[in-house]
C-alpha positions, 0 to 999 in steps of 0.5 A: 796716860800722862805718866806714859806721855811724860816717859815717852818725851823724857826718853826721846833719843835714848833707850827707855831701858837706860839705867842712868837717871842723871843722863843729860839727855833725859834732863834736857827733855824734862826741862823742855817739857816743863817749860813747854807746859809753863808757856802753854799755861801762860797763854790764857794769862797773856790774854787776860792781862793783855794791857801789860804785855800785849801782842809782843808778849804773845809773839814771844811766847808762841815763838819759844813754844816752837823753840822748845818743841824743836829741842825735843826734835833735836834729841829725838834725831840724836842732835844732843849738842844742838838741843842743849845749845838751843835750850840755853838760848831759849832759856836766856832769851825768853827770861831776858826779853820777857823781863823787859817787854812786860810793863810790870816786874814779874820777877822772871829773872829769878829763874836764872838762879834756878838755872844755876842749880840745874846747869851741873846736870846738863854738862858732862865731866869733860865739858867744864869749859862750857859749863863755866861760861854758862854760869857767868851768862846767868849771873850777868843776865840776872844782875842786869835785869835786876838793875834795869828794874831797880835803877831810879827812873826819874829822881837820883836822890841819895836814898834811892841810890842807896836802895839801888846799891843795897839791892844790887849788893844783895843780888851779888851775894845771892849770885855768889851763893848760887854759883858756889852751890852750883859748883859744889853740885857739879863737883859732886855729880862729877865724882858720882859719875866717875864712881859709877863709870868705874863700877860699870866698868868693873861689872862689865869686865866681870860679866865678860869673864862669865857670859858671851859679850852679846848677852851682857847688854841684854842682861843689864837692861832686863835684869828684872825680867822673870825667867827665862832672862835671856832668849834661847836660840838654836846654833850650829856649834862645836862642843869640847869636853876635857877630863883629867885622867888619874885626877882622883888618885892624885887627889888622895895623896895631895892636899886641897890647896895644891889641888886648887893651884894645880887645877887653876894652872890647867884651866888658866892655860885652857882659858887662854887657848880658848880665847885665842881660838874663839871658844866660849868657856862654859864651865868647869866641873871638878877636873872637867873643862867645857867650852863651845865654839860658835855661840851667838857669833858666827864662825867660819868653821867652828869644828876646825877651830875647836879641833885646833884648840883641843890639839893645843890644849893637849900639848899644853897639858902634857908640857905642864905635867912634864914640868911638874912631874905629874902622872896625869893625862887628859881625854878630850871629846868634840861634837858638832851640831845644833844646840840650845844656849842661854841663861835660865832661872832667877838666882845665880844665873849661869850661861849653859848649853843643852842638846844632843850635841852636848850629850854626844861630846860628853860621851865621846870624852868618857869613851876616849883614850888618854892623851887623845882627842875623839871627835864625832863624824860631823866634826870630822867632815868639817875638819878633815881637809886641814887636820888628819884623823884616824878612824876607830871602830864604831862606838856604842854610846848609851842613849845615842846608839852606834856611831862612827868616831875619829881620833885626831892623828898622832902625826898632827902633834909631831908636825906641830912640835916640829913647827 
């Protein structure tokens, strides 16, 4: 119960799935909670030793309880800078005033030394101009309160003054050591944050090359969740399959390195075309390329976008084959409709799509003709106003029955080349 309460307070104002354990917001919440516990537990001591502090100490304690509660409220309302500023003010004011109004020296001011070690974690990389004055304030308050308690009250004998200066010299040495350590901690934490930021950027860049952007944050925050790791949803999308015809014969007379370079050339072109037309590449399987339009992001007309991408892919493929003097051709099949998308499993998770629309696109590609794009009736109905099609005889597809399909008209390519 207490652990759950602490977690709720520590994560006020931030996502509980935040992976950054050194978040300055968490640290401010944690320090505020610890000080609140200290102040509440101090109330019985104030009542027991009333003769040493009295009513002013009680008022000071209650007032600072309200201040540190307000710090938590500020973070909860996302006023993070105000919360940290109030934390600094409450910390300095309580220690400073308490050290003066108590009739005995309770050594409260040594908490400023602890504050020097905590400060590096409260300021981010670009806030050094705020961090340095904070150190100066702590040291001045610490030495000032120590001087207040150690300065001779009645006599100014030589030995008393020697003790005073010896004590103050020791305070300065302690302060210098604490500041040096604080600066080293700040520098190390800054370096660690920069390294983590670079690593996070690399991971994010890698994931963006693998998964749709809306799923990346979900994956990072739920990577320990059992399968399925991502919610599967239904979509109306368009699926594209492209297959290189003559690839097997070409492989028999080409070494593996050349084949890899060739496929990389084709697929890099296809990736650029998919990106330009807002398609999400799903995977490649040998000489087969698969992409989908409309996943997790609503498109005005996924079918039209996919047809435009397919037309450009066909042109790019033919141009590259002519340039390399290759006797290769490509078939493309497109189907539009609902499908299921997501990631399943625990290890080596890959984003994938399933459903009859995917099966139909694969069958259309395999029943298509070289250097042509074959689409289903649903794709045709959503694209016929912008793209010319040629009807074909009804196709019988195993497991799907007899269907009407359409080729994108050859005149489309001629018009595109002229433009």
